[in-house]
All heavy atoms as a GROMACS GRO file, in nm:
protein
  505
    1MET      N    1  10.932  10.316  18.944
    1MET     CA    2  10.962  10.434  18.866
    1MET      C    3  11.016  10.548  18.953
    1MET      O    4  11.107  10.616  18.908
    1MET     CB    5  10.835  10.476  18.791
    1MET     CG    6  10.862  10.579  18.687
    1MET     SD    7  10.956  10.507  18.554
    1MET     CE    8  10.868  10.570  18.417
    2PRO      N    9  10.965  10.569  19.072
    2PRO     CA   10  11.020  10.677  19.155
    2PRO      C   11  11.168  10.654  19.189
    2PRO      O   12  11.244  10.750  19.199
    2PRO     CB   13  10.936  10.675  19.283
    2PRO     CG   14  10.813  10.601  19.248
    2PRO     CD   15  10.849  10.508  19.136
    3PHE      N   16  11.210  10.526  19.205
    3PHE     CA   17  11.350  10.499  19.235
    3PHE      C   18  11.439  10.540  19.118
    3PHE      O   19  11.550  10.590  19.138
    3PHE     CB   20  11.372  10.351  19.267
    3PHE     CG   21  11.323  10.311  19.402
    3PHE    CD1   22  11.259  10.190  19.419
    3PHE    CD2   23  11.340  10.392  19.513
    3PHE    CE1   24  11.215  10.150  19.544
    3PHE    CE2   25  11.296  10.354  19.638
    3PHE     CZ   26  11.233  10.232  19.654
    4LEU      N   27  11.394  10.517  18.996
    4LEU     CA   28  11.473  10.556  18.879
    4LEU      C   29  11.491  10.707  18.874
    4LEU      O   30  11.600  10.757  18.845
    4LEU     CB   31  11.408  10.507  18.750
    4LEU     CG   32  11.407  10.356  18.729
    4LEU    CD1   33  11.329  10.322  18.602
    4LEU    CD2   34  11.548  10.304  18.720
    5PHE      N   35  11.384  10.780  18.903
    5PHE     CA   36  11.392  10.926  18.905
    5PHE      C   37  11.488  10.972  19.016
    5PHE      O   38  11.572  11.059  18.994
    5PHE     CB   39  11.253  10.989  18.924
    5PHE     CG   40  11.258  11.138  18.929
    5PHE    CD1   41  11.278  11.212  18.814
    5PHE    CD2   42  11.243  11.205  19.050
    5PHE    CE1   43  11.283  11.350  18.817
    5PHE    CE2   44  11.248  11.344  19.055
    5PHE     CZ   45  11.268  11.416  18.939
    6GLN      N   46  11.475  10.914  19.133
    6GLN     CA   47  11.562  10.952  19.244
    6GLN      C   48  11.707  10.923  19.211
    6GLN      O   49  11.796  11.003  19.240
    6GLN     CB   50  11.522  10.878  19.372
    6GLN     CG   51  11.605  10.919  19.493
    6GLN     CD   52  11.565  10.845  19.619
    6GLN    OE1   53  11.482  10.755  19.617
    6GLN    NE2   54  11.624  10.884  19.730
    7HIS      N   55  11.733  10.811  19.149
    7HIS     CA   56  11.870  10.776  19.112
    7HIS      C   57  11.923  10.872  19.006
    7HIS      O   58  12.040  10.912  19.011
    7HIS     CB   59  11.877  10.632  19.061
    7HIS     CG   60  12.017  10.583  19.048
    7HIS    ND1   61  12.091  10.600  18.933
    7HIS    CD2   62  12.099  10.519  19.136
    7HIS    CE1   63  12.210  10.547  18.951
    7HIS    NE2   64  12.218  10.499  19.073
    8ALA      N   65  11.841  10.911  18.912
    8ALA     CA   66  11.883  11.005  18.808
    8ALA      C   67  11.915  11.142  18.868
    8ALA      O   68  12.011  11.207  18.826
    8ALA     CB   69  11.774  11.018  18.702
    9VAL      N   70  11.838  11.184  18.965
    9VAL     CA   71  11.856  11.317  19.023
    9VAL      C   72  11.968  11.317  19.127
    9VAL      O   73  12.055  11.405  19.127
    9VAL     CB   74  11.723  11.366  19.087
    9VAL    CG1   75  11.744  11.495  19.164
    9VAL    CG2   76  11.618  11.385  18.979
   10GLN      N   77  11.969  11.220  19.218
   10GLN     CA   78  12.063  11.221  19.329
   10GLN      C   79  12.181  11.126  19.310
   10GLN      O   80  12.279  11.136  19.382
   10GLN     CB   81  11.991  11.182  19.459
   10GLN     CG   82  11.887  11.281  19.501
   10GLN     CD   83  11.816  11.238  19.629
   10GLN    OE1   84  11.812  11.120  19.662
   10GLN    NE2   85  11.761  11.334  19.700
   11GLY      N   86  12.171  11.032  19.219
   11GLY     CA   87  12.277  10.935  19.200
   11GLY      C   88  12.273  10.821  19.300
   11GLY      O   89  12.366  10.742  19.310
   12TRP      N   90  12.165  10.811  19.376
   12TRP     CA   91  12.152  10.706  19.476
   12TRP      C   92  12.003  10.680  19.500
   12TRP      O   93  11.920  10.769  19.488
   12TRP     CB   94  12.216  10.746  19.608
   12TRP     CG   95  12.209  10.638  19.711
   12TRP    CD1   96  12.297  10.537  19.727
   12TRP    CD2   97  12.106  10.619  19.810
   12TRP    NE1   98  12.256  10.456  19.829
   12TRP    CE2   99  12.139  10.504  19.882
   12TRP    CE3  100  11.991  10.687  19.842
   12TRP    CZ2  101  12.061  10.456  19.985
   12TRP    CZ3  102  11.912  10.639  19.946
   12TRP    CH2  103  11.949  10.524  20.016
   13CYS      N  104  11.970  10.559  19.532
   13CYS     CA  105  11.834  10.525  19.574
   13CYS      C  106  11.842  10.402  19.665
   13CYS      O  107  11.943  10.331  19.665
   13CYS     CB  108  11.741  10.501  19.455
   13CYS     SG  109  11.781  10.359  19.356
   14PRO      N  110  11.741  10.375  19.745
   14PRO     CA  111  11.748  10.266  19.843
   14PRO      C  112  11.788  10.128  19.790
   14PRO      O  113  11.862  10.058  19.858
   14PRO     CB  114  11.606  10.263  19.902
   14PRO     CG  115  11.558  10.403  19.887
   14PRO     CD  116  11.618  10.452  19.757
   15PRO      N  117  11.748  10.086  19.670
   15PRO     CA  118  11.788   9.952  19.625
   15PRO      C  119  11.934   9.938  19.585
   15PRO      O  120  11.984   9.827  19.570
   15PRO     CB  121  11.700   9.926  19.503
   15PRO     CG  122  11.591  10.024  19.508
   15PRO     CD  123  11.642  10.141  19.585
   16VAL      N  124  12.007  10.050  19.568
   16VAL     CA  125  12.144  10.042  19.520
   16VAL      C  126  12.234   9.954  19.608
   16VAL      O  127  12.304   9.866  19.556
   16VAL     CB  128  12.204  10.183  19.498
   16VAL    CG1  129  12.354  10.177  19.475
   16VAL    CG2  130  12.137  10.250  19.380
   17PRO      N  131  12.239   9.972  19.740
   17PRO     CA  132  12.327   9.885  19.821
   17PRO      C  133  12.291   9.736  19.809
   17PRO      O  134  12.379   9.651  19.808
   17PRO     CB  135  12.304   9.934  19.964
   17PRO     CG  136  12.253  10.074  19.949
   17PRO     CD  137  12.177  10.076  19.821
   18ILE      N  138  12.164   9.708  19.797
   18ILE     CA  139  12.121   9.568  19.782
   18ILE      C  140  12.170   9.512  19.649
   18ILE      O  141  12.224   9.401  19.642
   18ILE     CB  142  11.967   9.557  19.794
   18ILE    CG1  143  11.923   9.600  19.934
   18ILE    CG2  144  11.920   9.417  19.762
   18ILE    CD1  145  11.774   9.624  19.947
   19LEU      N  146  12.153   9.589  19.543
   19LEU     CA  147  12.198   9.544  19.411
   19LEU      C  148  12.349   9.526  19.408
   19LEU      O  149  12.400   9.431  19.348
   19LEU     CB  150  12.154   9.644  19.304
   19LEU     CG  151  12.003   9.653  19.281
   19LEU    CD1  152  11.970   9.768  19.188
   19LEU    CD2  153  11.950   9.522  19.227
   20ARG      N  154  12.424   9.615  19.473
   20ARG     CA  155  12.570   9.603  19.478
   20ARG      C  156  12.612   9.474  19.550
   20ARG      O  157  12.704   9.406  19.507
   20ARG     CB  158  12.632   9.725  19.547
   20ARG     CG  159  12.607   9.856  19.476
   20ARG     CD  160  12.674   9.866  19.345
   20ARG     NE  161  12.818   9.880  19.368
   20ARG     CZ  162  12.908   9.866  19.275
   20ARG    NH1  163  12.874   9.840  19.153
   20ARG    NH2  164  13.034   9.879  19.303
   21ARG      N  165  12.543   9.442  19.659
   21ARG     CA  166  12.575   9.318  19.733
   21ARG      C  167  12.543   9.195  19.650
   21ARG      O  168  12.606   9.090  19.667
   21ARG     CB  169  12.498   9.314  19.865
   21ARG     CG  170  12.574   9.384  19.976
   21ARG     CD  171  12.510   9.360  20.111
   21ARG     NE  172  12.462   9.490  20.156
   21ARG     CZ  173  12.339   9.521  20.192
   21ARG    NH1  174  12.247   9.428  20.194
   21ARG    NH2  175  12.306   9.641  20.228
   22LEU      N  176  12.448   9.206  19.561
   22LEU     CA  177  12.413   9.094  19.473
   22LEU      C  178  12.508   9.080  19.355
   22LEU      O  179  12.496   8.989  19.275
   22LEU     CB  180  12.269   9.110  19.422
   22LEU     CG  181  12.160   9.095  19.527
   22LEU    CD1  182  12.024   9.131  19.466
   22LEU    CD2  183  12.157   8.954  19.582
   23GLY      N  184  12.603   9.175  19.343
   23GLY     CA  185  12.704   9.164  19.239
   23GLY      C  186  12.677   9.245  19.114
   23GLY      O  187  12.749   9.231  19.015
   24VAL      N  188  12.577   9.330  19.116
   24VAL     CA  189  12.549   9.415  19.001
   24VAL      C  190  12.659   9.521  18.992
   24VAL      O  191  12.689   9.588  19.090
   24VAL     CB  192  12.410   9.481  19.012
   24VAL    CG1  193  12.386   9.577  18.896
   24VAL    CG2  194  12.302   9.375  19.017
   25ARG      N  195  12.721   9.532  18.874
   25ARG     CA  196  12.830   9.627  18.855
   25ARG      C  197  12.784   9.746  18.772
   25ARG      O  198  12.688   9.737  18.697
   25ARG     CB  199  12.946   9.558  18.784
   25ARG     CG  200  13.003   9.444  18.865
   25ARG     CD  201  13.112   9.373  18.792
   25ARG     NE  202  13.055   9.308  18.674
   25ARG     CZ  203  13.125   9.267  18.569
   25ARG    NH1  204  13.254   9.284  18.566
   25ARG    NH2  205  13.066   9.209  18.468
   26THR      N  206  12.859   9.855  18.784
   26THR     CA  207  12.827   9.973  18.706
   26THR      C  208  12.886   9.959  18.566
   26THR      O  209  12.976   9.877  18.542
   26THR     CB  210  12.884  10.100  18.771
   26THR    OG1  211  13.027  10.090  18.771
   26THR    CG2  212  12.832  10.120  18.911
   27ARG      N  213  12.838  10.039  18.474
   27ARG     CA  214  12.890  10.037  18.337
   27ARG      C  215  13.039  10.070  18.338
   27ARG      O  216  13.117  10.012  18.263
   27ARG     CB  217  12.814  10.142  18.255
   27ARG     CG  218  12.867  10.162  18.114
   27ARG     CD  219  12.804  10.066  18.018
   27ARG     NE  220  12.891   9.949  18.005
   27ARG     CZ  221  12.857   9.838  17.943
   27ARG    NH1  222  12.739   9.824  17.891
   27ARG    NH2  223  12.938   9.738  17.933
   28LYS      N  224  13.081  10.163  18.423
   28LYS     CA  225  13.221  10.203  18.431
   28LYS      C  226  13.309  10.086  18.478
   28LYS      O  227  13.418  10.063  18.424
   28LYS     CB  228  13.236  10.321  18.526
   28LYS     CG  229  13.371  10.386  18.523
   28LYS     CD  230  13.371  10.512  18.608
   28LYS     CE  231  13.503  10.582  18.601
   28LYS     NZ  232  13.504  10.706  18.678
   29GLU      N  233  13.261  10.010  18.576
   29GLU     CA  234  13.337   9.894  18.624
   29GLU      C  235  13.351   9.788  18.514
   29GLU      O  236  13.458   9.729  18.498
   29GLU     CB  237  13.268   9.833  18.745
   29GLU     CG  238  13.274   9.918  18.869
   29GLU     CD  239  13.187   9.867  18.982
   29GLU    OE1  240  13.083   9.803  18.956
   29GLU    OE2  241  13.224   9.893  19.097
   30ILE      N  242  13.245   9.766  18.440
   30ILE     CA  243  13.248   9.668  18.332
   30ILE      C  244  13.344   9.713  18.222
   30ILE      O  245  13.424   9.633  18.171
   30ILE     CB  246  13.106   9.644  18.277
   30ILE    CG1  247  13.021   9.577  18.384
   30ILE    CG2  248  13.111   9.561  18.149
   30ILE    CD1  249  12.873   9.572  18.350
   31ASP      N  250  13.340   9.841  18.187
   31ASP     CA  251  13.430   9.893  18.084
   31ASP      C  252  13.576   9.881  18.126
   31ASP      O  253  13.662   9.847  18.044
   31ASP     CB  254  13.396  10.038  18.051
   31ASP     CG  255  13.266  10.051  17.973
   31ASP    OD1  256  13.222   9.951  17.913
   31ASP    OD2  257  13.210  10.162  17.971
   32ARG      N  258  13.606   9.908  18.252
   32ARG     CA  259  13.744   9.893  18.301
   32ARG      C  260  13.790   9.748  18.290
   32ARG      O  261  13.903   9.720  18.250
   32ARG     CB  262  13.753   9.937  18.447
   32ARG     CG  263  13.750  10.084  18.466
   32ARG     CD  264  13.761  10.115  18.612
   32ARG     NE  265  13.745  10.257  18.636
   32ARG     CZ  266  13.729  10.310  18.755
   32ARG    NH1  267  13.728  10.234  18.862
   32ARG    NH2  268  13.715  10.439  18.769
   33GLU      N  269  13.703   9.656  18.327
   33GLU     CA  270  13.738   9.514  18.320
   33GLU      C  271  13.762   9.472  18.176
   33GLU      O  272  13.857   9.400  18.146
   33GLU     CB  273  13.628   9.430  18.383
   33GLU     CG  274  13.662   9.284  18.390
   33GLU     CD  275  13.553   9.203  18.459
   33GLU    OE1  276  13.479   9.257  18.542
   33GLU    OE2  277  13.544   9.083  18.427
   34LYS      N  278  13.677   9.516  18.085
   34LYS     CA  279  13.694   9.482  17.943
   34LYS      C  280  13.826   9.536  17.889
   34LYS      O  281  13.897   9.467  17.815
   34LYS     CB  282  13.577   9.537  17.861
   34LYS     CG  283  13.448   9.459  17.881
   34LYS     CD  284  13.327   9.525  17.823
   34LYS     CE  285  13.334   9.562  17.680
   34LYS     NZ  286  13.208   9.620  17.628
   35TYR      N  287  13.860   9.658  17.929
   35TYR     CA  288  13.985   9.719  17.884
   35TYR      C  289  14.104   9.640  17.937
   35TYR      O  290  14.199   9.611  17.863
   35TYR     CB  291  13.991   9.864  17.932
   35TYR     CG  292  14.109   9.940  17.879
   35TYR    CD1  293  14.115   9.980  17.746
   35TYR    CD2  294  14.215   9.973  17.962
   35TYR    CE1  295  14.224  10.050  17.698
   35TYR    CE2  296  14.324  10.042  17.915
   35TYR     CZ  297  14.328  10.081  17.783
   35TYR     OH  298  14.436  10.150  17.735
   36ALA      N  299  14.100   9.602  18.064
   36ALA     CA  300  14.209   9.523  18.123
   36ALA      C  301  14.223   9.388  18.053
   36ALA      O  302  14.335   9.342  18.027
   36ALA     CB  303  14.184   9.504  18.272
   37LEU      N  304  14.112   9.324  18.020
   37LEU     CA  305  14.119   9.196  17.951
   37LEU      C  306  14.176   9.210  17.810
   37LEU      O  307  14.250   9.124  17.763
   37LEU     CB  308  13.979   9.132  17.945
   37LEU     CG  309  13.927   9.082  18.079
   37LEU    CD1  310  13.781   9.040  18.066
   37LEU    CD2  311  14.011   8.967  18.131
   38LYS      N  312  14.145   9.321  17.744
   38LYS     CA  313  14.202   9.345  17.611
   38LYS      C  314  14.353   9.362  17.620
   38LYS      O  315  14.426   9.315  17.533
   38LYS     CB  316  14.140   9.469  17.548
   38LYS     CG  317  13.999   9.447  17.500
   38LYS     CD  318  13.941   9.572  17.439
   38LYS     CE  319  13.799   9.549  17.394
   38LYS     NZ  320  13.742   9.670  17.331
   39ILE      N  321  14.400   9.429  17.727
   39ILE     CA  322  14.544   9.444  17.746
   39ILE      C  323  14.608   9.308  17.767
   39ILE      O  324  14.710   9.275  17.705
   39ILE     CB  325  14.573   9.537  17.865
   39ILE    CG1  326  14.534   9.680  17.829
   39ILE    CG2  327  14.721   9.531  17.904
   39ILE    CD1  328  14.541   9.776  17.946
   40LEU      N  329  14.548   9.226  17.853
   40LEU     CA  330  14.603   9.093  17.879
   40LEU      C  331  14.601   9.005  17.755
   40LEU      O  332  14.691   8.923  17.734
   40LEU     CB  333  14.526   9.025  17.992
   40LEU     CG  334  14.549   9.083  18.131
   40LEU    CD1  335  14.453   9.018  18.230
   40LEU    CD2  336  14.692   9.062  18.173
   41ARG      N  337  14.499   9.021  17.672
   41ARG     CA  338  14.487   8.942  17.551
   41ARG      C  339  14.588   8.984  17.446
   41ARG      O  340  14.622   8.909  17.356
   41ARG     CB  341  14.344   8.954  17.497
   41ARG     CG  342  14.315   8.863  17.382
   41ARG     CD  343  14.170   8.865  17.346
   41ARG     NE  344  14.131   8.999  17.303
   41ARG     CZ  345  14.006   9.035  17.280
   41ARG    NH1  346  13.907   8.950  17.295
   41ARG    NH2  347  13.977   9.157  17.243
   42GLY      N  348  14.639   9.108  17.458
   42GLY     CA  349  14.740   9.155  17.363
   42GLY      C  350  14.686   9.240  17.252
   42GLY      O  351  14.752   9.256  17.148
   43ASP      N  352  14.569   9.296  17.268
   43ASP     CA  353  14.510   9.380  17.163
   43ASP      C  354  14.590   9.506  17.136
   43ASP      O  355  14.578   9.566  17.030
   43ASP     CB  356  14.367   9.418  17.199
   43ASP     CG  357  14.271   9.300  17.192
   43ASP    OD1  358  14.315   9.189  17.159
   43ASP    OD2  359  14.152   9.320  17.221
   44PHE      N  360  14.670   9.548  17.231
   44PHE     CA  361  14.743   9.673  17.218
   44PHE      C  362  14.894   9.649  17.205
   44PHE      O  363  14.974   9.731  17.245
   44PHE     CB  364  14.715   9.764  17.339
   44PHE     CG  365  14.568   9.788  17.362
   44PHE    CD1  366  14.506   9.735  17.473
   44PHE    CD2  367  14.493   9.861  17.273
   44PHE    CE1  368  14.371   9.756  17.496
   44PHE    CE2  369  14.358   9.882  17.294
   44PHE     CZ  370  14.297   9.830  17.406
   45GLU      N  371  14.930   9.537  17.147
   45GLU     CA  372  15.072   9.500  17.134
   45GLU      C  373  15.152   9.605  17.060
   45GLU      O  374  15.268   9.627  17.089
   45GLU     CB  375  15.087   9.365  17.063
   45GLU     CG  376  15.055   9.246  17.150
   45GLU     CD  377  15.150   9.231  17.267
   45GLU    OE1  378  15.271   9.248  17.251
   45GLU    OE2  379  15.101   9.204  17.377
   46LYS      N  380  15.094   9.668  16.962
   46LYS     CA  381  15.167   9.766  16.882
   46LYS      C  382  15.191   9.895  16.958
   46LYS      O  383  15.276   9.973  16.922
   46LYS     CB  384  15.093   9.794  16.752
   46LYS     CG  385  15.091   9.673  16.661
   46LYS     CD  386  15.020   9.702  16.533
   46LYS     CE  387  15.018   9.574  16.450
   46LYS     NZ  388  14.944   9.589  16.327
   47SER      N  389  15.115   9.917  17.063
   47SER     CA  390  15.140  10.034  17.146
   47SER      C  391  15.256  10.004  17.239
   47SER      O  392  15.301   9.891  17.251
   47SER     CB  393  15.015  10.073  17.224
   47SER     OG  394  14.982   9.972  17.316
   48HIS      N  395  15.302  10.102  17.309
   48HIS     CA  396  15.421  10.087  17.393
   48HIS      C  397  15.381  10.060  17.538
   48HIS      O  398  15.417  10.133  17.628
   48HIS     CB  399  15.509  10.210  17.383
   48HIS     CG  400  15.556  10.235  17.245
   48HIS    ND1  401  15.650  10.154  17.183
   48HIS    CD2  402  15.522  10.327  17.154
   48HIS    CE1  403  15.671  10.198  17.061
   48HIS    NE2  404  15.595  10.303  17.040
   49ILE      N  405  15.310   9.952  17.559
   49ILE     CA  406  15.274   9.911  17.694
   49ILE      C  407  15.378   9.808  17.738
   49ILE      O  408  15.400   9.709  17.670
   49ILE     CB  409  15.132   9.850  17.700
   49ILE    CG1  410  15.030   9.956  17.663
   49ILE    CG2  411  15.104   9.793  17.836
   49ILE    CD1  412  14.889   9.903  17.655
   50GLY      N  413  15.437   9.835  17.852
   50GLY     CA  414  15.543   9.746  17.900
   50GLY      C  415  15.487   9.615  17.950
   50GLY      O  416  15.441   9.532  17.874
   51ASP      N  417  15.490   9.595  18.077
   51ASP     CA  418  15.442   9.473  18.140
   51ASP      C  419  15.290   9.467  18.130
   51ASP      O  420  15.220   9.550  18.184
   51ASP     CB  421  15.488   9.470  18.286
   51ASP     CG  422  15.443   9.345  18.356
   51ASP    OD1  423  15.416   9.244  18.290
   51ASP    OD2  424  15.436   9.349  18.479
   52ARG      N  425  15.239   9.367  18.060
   52ARG     CA  426  15.094   9.359  18.037
   52ARG      C  427  15.015   9.342  18.166
   52ARG      O  428  14.910   9.402  18.181
   52ARG     CB  429  15.061   9.244  17.941
   52ARG     CG  430  15.096   9.277  17.799
   52ARG     CD  431  15.025   9.184  17.707
   52ARG     NE  432  15.109   9.069  17.678
   52ARG     CZ  433  15.064   8.959  17.622
   52ARG    NH1  434  14.939   8.945  17.593
   52ARG    NH2  435  15.145   8.858  17.597
   53ALA      N  436  15.061   9.262  18.256
   53ALA     CA  437  14.988   9.241  18.381
   53ALA      C  438  14.981   9.370  18.461
   53ALA      O  439  14.876   9.408  18.513
   53ALA     CB  440  15.054   9.131  18.462
   54GLU      N  441  15.092   9.442  18.469
   54GLU     CA  442  15.094   9.569  18.542
   54GLU      C  443  15.004   9.672  18.473
   54GLU      O  444  14.933   9.748  18.538
   54GLU     CB  445  15.237   9.622  18.552
   54GLU     CG  446  15.250   9.744  18.640
   54GLU     CD  447  15.211   9.717  18.784
   54GLU    OE1  448  15.238   9.608  18.834
   54GLU    OE2  449  15.150   9.806  18.846
   55ALA      N  450  15.006   9.674  18.341
   55ALA     CA  451  14.922   9.768  18.267
   55ALA      C  452  14.776   9.736  18.288
   55ALA      O  453  14.692   9.827  18.300
   55ALA     CB  454  14.957   9.761  18.117
   56ALA      N  455  14.742   9.609  18.296
   56ALA     CA  456  14.603   9.570  18.320
   56ALA      C  457  14.558   9.614  18.458
   56ALA      O  458  14.448   9.667  18.476
   56ALA     CB  459  14.586   9.420  18.303
   57LEU      N  460  14.643   9.594  18.556
   57LEU     CA  461  14.609   9.637  18.692
   57LEU      C  462  14.592   9.789  18.699
   57LEU      O  463  14.503   9.840  18.764
   57LEU     CB  464  14.716   9.591  18.791
   57LEU     CG  465  14.717   9.443  18.822
   57LEU    CD1  466  14.838   9.408  18.906
   57LEU    CD2  467  14.590   9.401  18.892
   58THR      N  468  14.680   9.860  18.631
   58THR     CA  469  14.670  10.006  18.630
   58THR      C  470  14.542  10.050  18.563
   58THR      O  471  14.474  10.142  18.610
   58THR     CB  472  14.792  10.065  18.553
   58THR    OG1  473  14.911  10.020  18.617
   58THR    CG2  474  14.787  10.216  18.553
   59ALA      N  475  14.503   9.984  18.455
   59ALA     CA  476  14.381  10.021  18.384
   59ALA      C  477  14.258   9.998  18.471
   59ALA      O  478  14.164  10.078  18.470
   59ALA     CB  479  14.368   9.940  18.255
   60VAL      N  480  14.258   9.893  18.549
   60VAL     CA  481  14.144   9.861  18.634
   60VAL      C  482  14.134   9.959  18.750
   60VAL      O  483  14.025   9.995  18.793
   60VAL     CB  484  14.152   9.716  18.685
   60VAL    CG1  485  14.047   9.688  18.788
   60VAL    CG2  486  14.139   9.619  18.569
   61ARG      N  487  14.246  10.005  18.798
   61ARG     CA  488  14.247  10.096  18.914
   61ARG      C  489  14.208  10.238  18.877
   61ARG      O  490  14.177  10.317  18.964
   61ARG     CB  491  14.385  10.098  18.978
   61ARG     CG  492  14.418   9.971  19.049
   61ARG     CD  493  14.554   9.981  19.114
   61ARG     NE  494  14.592   9.852  19.168
   61ARG     CZ  495  14.713   9.802  19.159
   61ARG    NH1  496  14.810   9.869  19.102
   61ARG    NH2  497  14.740   9.683  19.209
   62MET      N  498  14.208  10.276  18.752
   62MET     CA  499  14.180  10.414  18.709
   62MET      C  500  14.047  10.463  18.756
   62MET      O  501  13.950  10.412  18.767
   62MET     CB  502  14.187  10.428  18.558
   62MET     CG  503  14.328  10.408  18.506
   62MET     SD  504  14.328  10.410  18.328
   62MET     CE  505  14.389  10.572  18.301
   0.00000   0.00000   0.00000
């Protein structure tokens, strides 16, 4: 419980680097990946996105 409080207040706690090495991703990283996959799948075809692969890469890098 103290780690959760420390993370909420400071944005960091000792287990974070360990969890990152184990592959735990942040909500923001997951949302970016989902958005990029939607672009590749063609969910936004009606919008004016040019090259889908380039648009997906740009979305992930944001």
